[in-house]
Every structure is written in structure tokens, then in C-alpha cells.
N, C-alpha and C positions, 0 to 999 in steps of 0.2 A: 444293359436294360431290361424287364420282364415284359411282356405283350400286353397290352389290354385283353380282359375279358371279354371272350367272344360271345359265351351264354350266360343265361341267369345263374344256369349253377354258378359259373368262376366266378361271376359278382358277387353273387353270395359268401365265397369260399374268401375272398380278397378282403371283403367286410369283413367276416370273422378273424384276418386273419390281423387285421390294423388294432380290430378290437386286442386280440392278446398281444399286440405288441402293449397298445396303452396300458395293460392290469399290471403286465409286467414292468415297465416304467412306473407304474404308480407303487407297485410293492420295493420295487429299488430306492423309489425316493423316500419311501416309509423307513425301510433298512436304512436309510443314510443318515434321515433325521434321530433314527436313536443313538448311529454314533453322535452327531453333534449335541445331543442330551448327555450323551457320558463324559461327552469334557467338559459339559454343562457343568455337572454334576460333580467331577473332578474340581473345577474351578470353583464353585460354590461351596464344599465340605457339609453337603445336605443329604449326603448319598443316603437312603437308610439301612443300610444292611448291620451287618454285626459290629465291623469295625466301627461304624459311627452313629455318630445320634441327628436327627434332624433340627435342625434349627428355627424351624419356624412355616408355616402353611407355604407354598411352595404356588399360589395361585399368583396371576397380574393380571386381573380382572379388568382395570383397561387395559391393558394391552392389547386380551382379549376380544373386547370390545371395538377395540382399532380395525383389528385382524379381520374381525367380522362386516366392519362396514365395507371395505375394502371388496370383501367379497361380494356383497351386495351390488357396489358400487359397477364392481366387471362382471355381475352374472348377465348370463343370455341364453336360450336357449328353452328348451321345454324341459328341461331337468326342474323339477320345483326347489325353488333356494330354500325352503324348511327341511326340505332331504338334504341336501347342501350343507345347511345347520347342523343335524344331527350326528352327518359324517364328520365334518371338525371338531365337534364337543366332543365326541366319542375319541378321538385323536388327540385333542389336547388332554384332554382328563386323564387318559391313560400314562402319556409321556408324563403330566405330572405328577402321575403315584409314579413314575418311575425315580422321580425327582425324592418326593418322600412319602410314604405309603401313607392311607387315610381311608376310612371309613366316613359313609355319611347318616346323621341321626335324622330322622324323619317325623317332622309332628303327627301324632298320633290321633291329636283333637279334627285332624279333616279328612277328605272322603280317602279310605287307603286306596282304590285304583289310581284315582287322580291324582295323590298324591307319587305312588311307585311311578305312576307312567313318567311324570316330570322328571323323578329323579335317576331313572330310566336312560331319557331322553339325554337329560344333559351330563351325564355323570357315565352313561354306559353299561354295559353287563359285568363286567372285569373287579367290580369292587360290591362290598358288602353294604348292604344298605340298613338301619338297626331304627326298628321301630322304637319311638316314645311313647311316651304317655300324652304330653300337650307341648307346646310351645318352651314354657320355664324348664323342663326337663329333655328338652334339644339342648337348648343355650346352656345347662350344668352340663350334660356329656362334652358340649364343646370346651368348656371354661376346665375339663380335666385332661385336656386333650392341646397338643403342641401345633398337630395336625388336622385334624378331623375338622368337618363339616356338618353342618346344621340347613335343614331346611325346613320354612315355619310357612305356613298356608296364611295369605293375607285374607283377614276380615275385617273391616270396616268396624261394626259393631264390636268391637273385643270382650271374652268374658270378665277378662282379667288385663292388665296393664305390664303385659308380660314385657316387654321391653324394657322395663325400668330399671332392670339386671347384667343390660346393654352400655357395651364404652367404658370408656375408663382405663383400665389394664386387663379387663376381661375382655369377652367375646362380643363382636360389633357386626355391623349388615356389610357385606361384603359385593352381593349383586341383587339386580332385580328378576324377576322371571316372571313371563317368558320375556327374553331379551328382542327377538324379534317378533312381532306382532301382527294380525293377520285373521279376520273371521274368519272363526272354521277351522283353522290350525290345529294340529293333535298336541299334547302336551300344553294345554291352554292353562292351568292351575298357577291362577295369582299369588307368587312366592315371591321370599328375601332366603338369600343365603347367606347363612353366618357363621362366620371363621372367628380362628383368632387372628390376633394382629398379623397382618402379612411386613417382610421386610422393606418392599416396595410398594407402597401403597397406591402412589401418585396422588395427582386432584381429581378427585370424580365430577362428573357434570351437575348430579345431586348430593347433595348435601341431607343426611338424617337426622331428626333432633326427639327426645325425648323433652314432649312440652307439658306443659301442667296450667289453667287457668282457675279462676275461683270460679267461673259460674256453669253452667250445665246448658244454657240456649245457645243459639245462633247465630248470635254476633260476632265473634269471636271467627268461627268456623267462618262466616262469608268474606270476614274481612280476610282472614289466607286465604280463601280460595280466590274470590278476585284480584288476590294482589302475585296469582302463577301459584301459589304453597297449596299442595296436595295432603289432606287428611288423610296415611295411608291406615289410620286404626283408631280407635278412641274408646274408650270405660268412662262413663256417666256415673259418678259418685256423688260427695257432699259437692263437687266440683268435676272437671274435666283430664282427664289424663289424655294425652294426645302422642301420636308417633305422626312425624310432619314427614313432608318431604319439600327441599326447600331448594330451588336452582343457588347453584355456588358462588354467583357476582351478587346474592344477598345475604349478608351476614346476620349474626347472632341479633346486633341491635336494634338492627329493621323488622324481625322478627319480632319482639318485645316493643317495637315503636309500634307496630299495627294494631296489637294487642290492650293498647292504651288509648291509640284511637277511637278503638273501639268501643270504650267505657268499660274495658274487662281490665281485671289488675293478673297480670303476669302472674306465674309463678315458677316454678322451674325450666330451664333449658339448658339440653345438655346434648351435644354432638356424639351420635352412637354410631355412627357410619356414613355411609355414601355408594353411591353406584353411578354407571352410565347410565345417561340417557339411552332410551329404549329406541328402535326403529320401527315406525309404523309403516309396513308394506302396504296397507291399504288407501294412504297416504299419496294422491297420485299427482302431487307437486313436483317440482323440481329440484326441491330443494337440497344441496348437498351434507352429506351426513356430516 
């Protein structure tokens, strides 16, 4: 057994040696994870090589959200959890790309620096980011691919009802950013991730609907908000087009009923995706995630 360090220099040398061991362990675990991903690719037949064609987006957003919740629950010490989130996101995105190659299309109507910061934070620096003119162009680009993603900035007062081309057999809302919400955090642009259909979508915490109603006043919005429904974006014309986020324990019939009770004539109500509920790090409560 090595003797205990006797000088300050010896103590520093021992601590640095321990760091070297940890760094080697981390690298070894990453390589081990890579071999498991290789086996997963072979089992699923989605490898994006010359001899095979990807069968769909390889993202599993609800599984990723569960993993992030576990990270937050067990995290302690001085290392900021947002830094952990960034490291973990780069790992996940990189290994996802090994399963099926993809690029990310960015909404050019948003602040370009904020949009690129958000995309790099969540998807890393090893993949291509392609600028699109606006949300509609992002959705069109994703629709032409089986694996690409898009990021669209959330603006409550939308210039156009861009979400109307989502859903059905086309692209869908996959996730909402940022997932960890904290005052002053980096990469804090509110945004939605757009994806082709994934093979294992799961049951999201929040279901997103493309909705419309016949009037443009506040009665409908107040009724929905009071029921715990969030208006993500809206476009006011002769009536109202809205993108609404509904807790998944509330069905479409309940949404329609709320509008009717508010004296508003419901129009279109289509499900266009969903996402995991965010974690509010500013909340001091002891609620489980």
C-alpha cells in the first residue's frame, strides 16, 4: 500500500493522479458505450452506412428526459448541473448520429446567435447546422428527410400559423427547449424541436395541438390558461390560430368543451406532437421529477 503523502507537493501529485485515473475511466466508458451502440445499430438495422438505409429518426426524447431527470436527482457538488446537461447532450447527440446521420435545420426568423447557441448546446459541434428562412422552411426541410431535425423559435405572437403543416404523416414536435429551466442559464432561447416520425415515440407529458377558434378576443385564451393549457404561439386573423400545449391527461374533447363553455366556437383541433415536461431548477420545492 502506498504511503500517505507527506508534503503539499505529494498531496497535489496524488490528487492529479486520481484525476488522471477518473479521466481514463470516463474515456473507457465512452468507448464501451460506443461498442454497445454498434450492437444496437446492428440489431435495429438503422446504420447509416453505404450498405443500409436509415429507417427513421433515432431520437428517443422521452427516454432522454427520464435519463436527465435521474441525473438531476442524484447530482451534488459544485459542478453546475447545466454543465452536466451540456456534456450529456453532446454524448447523446453524437451517439444518436452514429445510429442514423442527421443535420439540424435552424429557424432563420429568430435571433441567429441565440438560435445557434441553443443548437450547439443541445446537439454539439460535430454535426452540420443549416440555416432556413423561417419556421415553414424548417418544417419543409425536415419533411424531405427521414432523419433530420429542425429547431423553431417560440414566439407567442406568430407572424404566420406555421404549425399548420405539422402532424399527420409529416413532421411533428419532438421536444421543447430548454429542458432544464434556470434563470440566467446559457442557451435559453425558447424553442421546439421538429422531427420526422420516430419509431418509439412513447407517451409525452405534454401533447401539442394545432387549434383554432372563431373569435380573436381573450375569452378562449383565458379559459384554456385557467385549465392549465399553455398557448405556445398564436396568429390572429379573422379568428385565432394557436399552438397549444395540453397536459396529456386532458383529451381533445376536454379542450373543445372548454372553448364551448367560454362561449367560443371551436374550429380545428389536431394533435401535432408532444414533449416531456421541463425541469424547473429555480423551484425550491421537494417534488419528485
